[in-house]
DSSP file (Angstrom, degrees, kcal/mol; ACC not computed):
  #  RESIDUE AA STRUCTURE BP1 BP2  ACC     N-H-->O    O-->H-N    N-H-->O    O-->H-N    TCO  KAPPA ALPHA  PHI   PSI    X-CA   Y-CA   Z-CA
    1    1 A M              0   0    0      0, 0.0     2,-0.3     0, 0.0    67,-0.1   0.000 360.0 360.0 360.0 142.4  -45.0  -54.8  -61.7
    2    2 A A        -     0   0    0     65,-0.5    65,-2.9     1,-0.1     3,-0.1  -0.559 360.0-177.1 -81.7 138.4  -42.5  -53.4  -59.1
    3    3 A E  S    S+     0   0    0     -2,-0.3     2,-0.3    63,-0.2    -1,-0.1   0.572  71.8  40.6-107.0 -15.7  -42.5  -54.7  -55.6
    4    4 A T  S >> S-     0   0    0      1,-0.1     3,-0.8    63,-0.1     4,-0.7  -0.908  82.1-117.4-129.8 159.6  -39.8  -52.3  -54.2
    5    5 A I  G >4 S+     0   0    0     -2,-0.3     3,-1.1     1,-0.2    -1,-0.1   0.867 114.2  61.7 -62.0 -36.3  -39.0  -48.7  -54.8
    6    6 A D  G 34 S+     0   0    0      1,-0.3    -1,-0.2    -3,-0.0    -4,-0.0   0.798 100.3  54.7 -61.2 -27.8  -35.7  -49.6  -56.3
    7    7 A E  G <4 S+     0   0    0     -3,-0.8    -1,-0.3     2,-0.0     2,-0.2   0.690  84.8 100.8 -79.4 -19.0  -37.5  -51.5  -59.0
    8    8 A L    <<  +     0   0    0     -3,-1.1     2,-0.3    -4,-0.7    -3,-0.0  -0.486  50.7 155.7 -69.9 133.9  -39.6  -48.4  -60.0
    9    9 A T        -     0   0    0     -2,-0.2    -7,-0.1     2,-0.1    29,-0.0  -0.980  50.6-145.0-154.2 161.0  -38.2  -46.7  -63.1
   10   10 A I        +     0   0    0     -2,-0.3    -1,-0.1    29,-0.1    -2,-0.0   0.414  63.8 125.0-104.4  -5.9  -39.1  -44.5  -66.1
   11   11 A H        -     0   0    0     10,-0.1     2,-0.4     8,-0.0    10,-0.2  -0.284  41.0-171.8 -55.5 134.4  -36.6  -46.4  -68.3
   12   12 A Y  E     -A   20   0A   0      8,-2.2     7,-2.2     2,-0.0     8,-1.9  -0.987   9.7-177.5-140.0 128.5  -38.4  -47.7  -71.4
   13   13 A E  E     -A   18   0A   0     -2,-0.4     2,-0.4     5,-0.3     5,-0.2  -0.915   5.0-172.6-121.9 149.8  -37.1  -50.1  -74.1
   14   14 A E  E >  S-A   17   0A   0      3,-2.5     3,-1.9    -2,-0.3    -2,-0.0  -0.971  76.3 -10.5-142.0 126.3  -38.8  -51.3  -77.3
   15   15 A D  T 3  S-     0   0    0     -2,-0.4     3,-0.1     1,-0.3    -1,-0.1   0.862 129.7 -54.6  52.7  39.9  -37.3  -54.0  -79.5
   16   16 A G  T 3  S+     0   0    0      1,-0.2     2,-0.5     0, 0.0    -1,-0.3   0.498 114.6 116.9  77.5   3.4  -34.0  -53.8  -77.6
   17   17 A K  E <   -A   14   0A   0     -3,-1.9    -3,-2.5     0, 0.0     2,-0.8  -0.904  67.2-127.8-108.7 130.6  -33.7  -50.0  -78.1
   18   18 A V  E     +A   13   0A   0     -2,-0.5    -5,-0.3    -5,-0.2     3,-0.2  -0.660  32.6 170.1 -77.9 110.8  -33.7  -47.6  -75.2
   19   19 A L  E    S+     0   0A   0     -7,-2.2    24,-2.8    -2,-0.8     2,-0.4   0.744  72.1  32.4 -92.5 -28.0  -36.4  -45.0  -76.0
   20   20 A R  E    S-AB  12  42A   0     -8,-1.9    -8,-2.2    22,-0.2     2,-0.6  -0.976  74.5-160.9-132.8 118.6  -36.5  -43.4  -72.6
   21   21 A R  E     - B   0  41A   0     20,-3.0    20,-1.9    -2,-0.4     2,-0.5  -0.881  12.7-139.9-105.9 120.2  -33.3  -43.2  -70.6
   22   22 A E  E     + B   0  40A   0     -2,-0.6    18,-0.3    18,-0.2     3,-0.1  -0.664  22.5 176.3 -77.0 125.3  -33.5  -42.6  -66.8
   23   23 A V  E     -     0   0A   0     16,-3.1     2,-0.3    -2,-0.5    17,-0.2   0.814  64.4  -6.3 -97.0 -41.4  -30.7  -40.2  -65.8
   24   24 A A  E     - B   0  39A   0     15,-1.8    15,-2.5     2,-0.0    -1,-0.4  -0.981  56.1-155.6-154.3 159.9  -31.5  -39.8  -62.1
   25   25 A K  E     - B   0  38A   0     -2,-0.3     2,-0.4    13,-0.2    13,-0.2  -0.995   5.2-171.7-144.0 132.0  -34.2  -40.7  -59.6
   26   26 A E  E     - B   0  37A   0     11,-2.8    11,-2.9    -2,-0.4     2,-0.7  -0.981  17.9-143.0-128.8 119.9  -35.1  -39.0  -56.3
   27   27 A V  E     - B   0  36A   0     -2,-0.4     9,-0.2     9,-0.2     3,-0.1  -0.725  18.8-179.7 -81.8 117.3  -37.6  -40.5  -53.9
   28   28 A L  E     +     0   0A   0      7,-2.5     2,-0.3    -2,-0.7     8,-0.2   0.793  66.9   2.6 -89.7 -32.3  -39.6  -37.6  -52.5
   29   29 A S  E     - B   0  35A   0      6,-1.7     6,-1.5     2,-0.1    -1,-0.3  -0.988  63.4-155.5-154.3 150.9  -41.9  -39.7  -50.1
   30   30 A K        +     0   0    0     -2,-0.3     2,-0.3     4,-0.2     3,-0.2  -0.823  45.2  67.1-122.5 161.5  -42.2  -43.3  -49.2
   31   31 A G  S    S-     0   0    0     -2,-0.3    31,-0.1     1,-0.2     3,-0.1  -0.903 103.3 -25.1 131.8-157.7  -45.1  -45.4  -47.8
   32   32 A A  S    S+     0   0    0     -2,-0.3    30,-2.9     1,-0.2     2,-0.5   0.837 140.7  40.7 -60.5 -32.2  -48.4  -46.6  -49.1
   33   33 A W  E    S- C   0  61A   0     28,-0.2     2,-0.4    -3,-0.2    28,-0.2  -0.981  82.8-170.5-116.8 118.2  -48.3  -43.6  -51.4
   34   34 A T  E     - C   0  60A   0     26,-2.6    26,-2.8    -2,-0.5     2,-0.5  -0.894   8.2-159.5-113.4 137.0  -44.8  -43.1  -52.9
   35   35 A T  E     -BC  29  59A   0     -6,-1.5    -7,-2.5    -2,-0.4    -6,-1.7  -0.969  12.4-179.3-118.5 129.3  -43.7  -40.0  -54.9
   36   36 A I  E     -BC  27  58A   0     22,-2.7    22,-3.1    -2,-0.5     2,-0.5  -0.986  16.6-151.8-130.4 137.9  -40.7  -40.2  -57.1
   37   37 A M  E     -BC  26  57A   0    -11,-2.9   -11,-2.8    -2,-0.4     2,-0.4  -0.941  18.1-164.2-108.0 127.4  -39.1  -37.5  -59.3
   38   38 A Y  E     -BC  25  56A   0     18,-3.2    18,-2.1    -2,-0.5     2,-0.5  -0.891  15.1-154.5-113.0 140.8  -37.2  -38.7  -62.4
   39   39 A L  E     +BC  24  55A   0    -15,-2.5   -16,-3.1    -2,-0.4   -15,-1.8  -0.965  37.5 156.2-105.0 128.9  -34.7  -36.9  -64.6
   40   40 A Y  E     -BC  22  54A   0     14,-2.5    14,-2.6    -2,-0.5     2,-0.3  -0.912  35.5-139.9-148.9 170.7  -34.8  -38.5  -68.1
   41   41 A Q  E     -B   21   0A   0    -20,-1.9   -20,-3.0    -2,-0.3     2,-0.3  -0.995  15.6-141.0-136.0 142.6  -34.2  -38.2  -71.8
   42   42 A D  E     -B   20   0A   0     10,-0.5     9,-2.9    -2,-0.3     2,-0.4  -0.796  24.5-115.8-100.2 146.7  -36.2  -39.4  -74.8
   43   43 A L  B     -E   50   0B   0    -24,-2.8     2,-0.9    -2,-0.3     7,-0.2  -0.665  16.8-137.3 -81.5 131.1  -34.5  -40.8  -77.9
   44   44 A N     >  -     0   0    0      5,-3.1     4,-3.0    -2,-0.4     5,-0.4  -0.815  14.3-158.1 -84.6 110.0  -35.1  -38.9  -81.1
   45   45 A R  T  4 S+     0   0    0     -2,-0.9    -1,-0.2     1,-0.2     5,-0.0   0.772  86.7  54.2 -65.4 -26.0  -35.8  -41.7  -83.5
   46   46 A Q  T  4 S+     0   0    0      1,-0.1    -1,-0.2     3,-0.1    -2,-0.0   0.910 122.4  24.8 -74.4 -42.5  -34.8  -39.6  -86.6
   47   47 A T  T  4 S-     0   0    0      2,-0.2    -2,-0.2    -3,-0.2    -1,-0.1   0.693  94.3-131.7 -95.8 -20.7  -31.4  -38.5  -85.3
   48   48 A G     <  +     0   0    0     -4,-3.0     2,-0.3     1,-0.3    -3,-0.2   0.549  69.2 119.9  78.0   6.9  -30.6  -41.4  -82.9
   49   49 A E        -     0   0    0     -5,-0.4    -5,-3.1    -6,-0.0     2,-0.3  -0.722  69.0-112.0-103.2 153.3  -29.6  -38.9  -80.3
   50   50 A Y  B     -E   43   0B   0     -2,-0.3    -7,-0.2    -7,-0.2     3,-0.1  -0.669  34.5-134.4 -83.6 140.7  -31.1  -38.3  -76.9
   51   51 A G        -     0   0    0     -9,-2.9    -1,-0.1    -2,-0.3     3,-0.1   0.071  41.3 -50.9 -80.6-167.5  -33.0  -35.1  -76.5
   52   52 A P        -     0   0    0      0, 0.0   -10,-0.5     0, 0.0    -1,-0.2  -0.174  68.5 -86.3 -65.5 159.5  -32.9  -32.5  -73.6
   53   53 A H        -     0   0    0    -12,-0.1     2,-0.3    -3,-0.1   -12,-0.2  -0.399  49.0-173.1 -64.6 142.6  -33.3  -33.5  -70.0
   54   54 A K  E     -C   40   0A   0    -14,-2.6   -14,-2.5    -3,-0.1     2,-0.4  -0.887  14.6-134.8-132.1 164.1  -36.9  -33.7  -68.8
   55   55 A I  E     -CD  39  75A   0     20,-0.9    20,-2.6    -2,-0.3     2,-0.4  -0.968  15.3-175.2-124.5 138.6  -38.5  -34.2  -65.4
   56   56 A S  E     -CD  38  74A   0    -18,-2.1   -18,-3.2    -2,-0.4     2,-0.5  -0.998   9.0-160.2-131.2 130.4  -41.4  -36.5  -64.5
   57   57 A I  E     -CD  37  73A   0     16,-2.9    16,-2.3    -2,-0.4     2,-0.4  -0.952  20.2-174.9-109.2 123.8  -43.0  -36.6  -61.0
   58   58 A R  E     -CD  36  72A   0    -22,-3.1   -22,-2.7    -2,-0.5     2,-0.4  -0.933  17.7-151.2-127.2 143.5  -44.9  -39.8  -60.4
   59   59 A R  E     -CD  35  71A   0     12,-2.6    11,-2.9    -2,-0.4    12,-1.3  -0.923  14.6-171.2-112.5 136.8  -47.1  -41.1  -57.6
   60   60 A Y  E     -CD  34  69A   0    -26,-2.8   -26,-2.6    -2,-0.4     2,-0.5  -0.954  12.5-148.7-125.8 145.1  -47.5  -44.8  -56.9
   61   61 A Q  E     -CD  33  68A   0      7,-2.6     7,-3.0    -2,-0.4     2,-0.7  -0.954  15.4-138.1-111.6 132.3  -49.9  -46.6  -54.6
   62   62 A K  E     + D   0  67A   0    -30,-2.9     2,-0.4    -2,-0.5     5,-0.2  -0.811  32.6 165.5 -92.4 117.6  -48.7  -49.9  -52.9
   63   63 A R  E >   - D   0  66A   0      3,-2.7     3,-1.8    -2,-0.7    -2,-0.0  -0.999  66.2  -7.6-134.5 131.2  -51.5  -52.5  -53.0
   64   64 A D  T 3  S-     0   0    0     -2,-0.4    -1,-0.1     1,-0.3     3,-0.1   0.847 130.3 -54.4  53.3  37.6  -51.1  -56.2  -52.3
   65   65 A G  T 3  S+     0   0    0      1,-0.2     2,-0.4   -62,-0.0    -1,-0.3   0.525 118.3 102.9  80.4   6.4  -47.3  -55.8  -52.3
   66   66 A T  E <   -D   63   0A   0     -3,-1.8    -3,-2.7    -5,-0.0     2,-0.5  -0.967  69.3-126.9-126.8 139.7  -47.1  -54.1  -55.7
   67   67 A F  E     -D   62   0A   0    -65,-2.9   -65,-0.5    -2,-0.4    -5,-0.2  -0.731  26.5-165.5 -83.9 124.9  -46.6  -50.4  -56.7
   68   68 A L  E     -D   61   0A   0     -7,-3.0    -7,-2.6    -2,-0.5     2,-0.2  -0.940  23.0-118.4-112.0 130.0  -49.3  -49.2  -59.0
   69   69 A P  E     +D   60   0A   0      0, 0.0    -9,-0.2     0, 0.0     3,-0.1  -0.469  38.2 166.9 -66.6 134.2  -48.9  -46.0  -61.0
   70   70 A R  E     -     0   0A   0    -11,-2.9     2,-0.3     1,-0.4   -10,-0.2   0.700  56.9  -6.6-119.6 -35.6  -51.6  -43.5  -60.0
   71   71 A S  E     -D   59   0A   0    -12,-1.3   -12,-2.6     2,-0.0    -1,-0.4  -0.991  53.7-167.9-158.6 160.8  -50.7  -40.1  -61.4
   72   72 A K  E     -D   58   0A   0     -2,-0.3     2,-0.4   -14,-0.2   -14,-0.2  -0.994   8.5-158.7-151.9 155.5  -47.9  -38.2  -63.1
   73   73 A F  E     -D   57   0A   0    -16,-2.3   -16,-2.9    -2,-0.3     2,-0.5  -0.994  12.5-152.6-136.1 127.7  -46.8  -34.7  -63.9
   74   74 A E  E     -D   56   0A   0     -2,-0.4     2,-0.7   -18,-0.2   -18,-0.2  -0.883  12.1-139.6-103.2 127.0  -44.3  -33.9  -66.7
   75   75 A V  E     -D   55   0A   0    -20,-2.6   -20,-0.9    -2,-0.5     6,-0.0  -0.781  18.6-159.6 -82.4 118.3  -42.2  -30.7  -66.4
   76   76 A S        +     0   0    0     -2,-0.7    -1,-0.1   -22,-0.1     3,-0.1   0.646  58.5   1.4 -83.2 -16.6  -42.3  -29.5  -70.0
   77   77 A S     >  -     0   0    0      1,-0.1     4,-2.2   -22,-0.0     5,-0.1  -0.991  69.4-104.1-162.2 162.0  -39.3  -27.2  -70.2
   78   78 A P  H  > S+     0   0    0      0, 0.0     4,-2.4     0, 0.0     5,-0.2   0.872 120.7  56.4 -59.5 -35.7  -36.4  -25.8  -68.2
   79   79 A A  H  > S+     0   0    0      1,-0.2     4,-2.3     2,-0.2     5,-0.1   0.912 107.5  47.3 -63.8 -41.4  -38.3  -22.5  -68.0
   80   80 A Q  H  > S+     0   0    0      2,-0.2     4,-2.4     1,-0.2    -1,-0.2   0.904 110.4  52.9 -65.9 -40.2  -41.3  -24.3  -66.3
   81   81 A A  H  X S+     0   0    0     -4,-2.2     4,-2.3     1,-0.2    -2,-0.2   0.920 111.0  46.4 -60.3 -44.5  -38.9  -26.1  -63.9
   82   82 A R  H  X S+     0   0    0     -4,-2.4     4,-2.9     2,-0.2    -1,-0.2   0.898 110.7  52.5 -65.5 -40.0  -37.4  -22.8  -62.9
   83   83 A A  H  X S+     0   0    0     -4,-2.3     4,-2.2     2,-0.2    -2,-0.2   0.905 110.1  48.7 -63.0 -40.8  -40.8  -21.2  -62.5
   84   84 A I  H  X S+     0   0    0     -4,-2.4     4,-2.4     2,-0.2    -2,-0.2   0.935 112.6  48.2 -62.5 -46.7  -41.9  -24.1  -60.2
   85   85 A C  H  X S+     0   0    0     -4,-2.3     4,-2.4     1,-0.2    -2,-0.2   0.921 111.7  49.4 -60.2 -45.6  -38.7  -23.8  -58.1
   86   86 A H  H  X S+     0   0    0     -4,-2.9     4,-1.9     1,-0.2    -1,-0.2   0.907 112.0  47.8 -62.4 -42.0  -39.1  -20.0  -57.8
   87   87 A K  H  X S+     0   0    0     -4,-2.2     4,-2.6     2,-0.2     5,-0.2   0.903 110.6  51.1 -68.5 -39.9  -42.7  -20.3  -56.7
   88   88 A I  H  X S+     0   0    0     -4,-2.4     4,-2.7     1,-0.2    -1,-0.2   0.926 111.6  47.7 -61.8 -43.3  -41.9  -23.0  -54.1
   89   89 A L  H  < S+     0   0    0     -4,-2.4    -1,-0.2     2,-0.2    -2,-0.2   0.839 111.4  52.0 -66.2 -31.7  -39.2  -20.9  -52.7
   90   90 A D  H  < S+     0   0    0     -4,-1.9    -2,-0.2    -5,-0.2    -1,-0.2   0.916 115.7  39.8 -67.4 -43.8  -41.6  -17.9  -52.6
   91   91 A W  H  < S+     0   0    0     -4,-2.6    -2,-0.2     1,-0.3    -1,-0.2   0.819 129.1  31.4 -75.3 -31.7  -44.2  -20.0  -50.7
   92   92 A F  S  < S-     0   0    0     -4,-2.7    -1,-0.3    -5,-0.2    -2,-0.1  -0.655  84.0-166.6-127.3  73.7  -41.6  -21.7  -48.5
   93   93 A P        -     0   0    0      0, 0.0     2,-0.1     0, 0.0    -3,-0.1  -0.208  35.4 -90.1 -61.7 152.1  -38.8  -19.3  -47.9
   94   94 A T        -     0   0    0     -5,-0.1     2,-0.4     1,-0.1    -5,-0.0  -0.401  40.4-134.7 -62.3 132.5  -35.6  -20.6  -46.4
   95   95 A E              0   0    0      1,-0.1    -1,-0.1    -2,-0.1    -3,-0.0  -0.779 360.0 360.0 -93.1 135.1  -35.6  -20.4  -42.7
   96   96 A G              0   0    0     -2,-0.4    -1,-0.1     0, 0.0    -2,-0.0   0.416 360.0 360.0-103.8 360.0  -32.4  -19.0  -41.1
């Protein structure tokens, strides 16, 4: 279990093989409830190549000095990511 935000990761290995590779990590909020957005790739076991970039947004609760995963949302495609971005900009337009 992770005790610091730096230790939190989406990276996953099995039998010495990286099945999920973390590409980037952005901490969106800190505190008792921490939200992190990860950019990652999954390994295609048939081809041995990493697939397209994906996004996961995860919430962690810090209890007794340890971060516990509480919820997650996976962005399923680039089209969904763009739709989310457009709607957020629609709801929260840039202030000039």
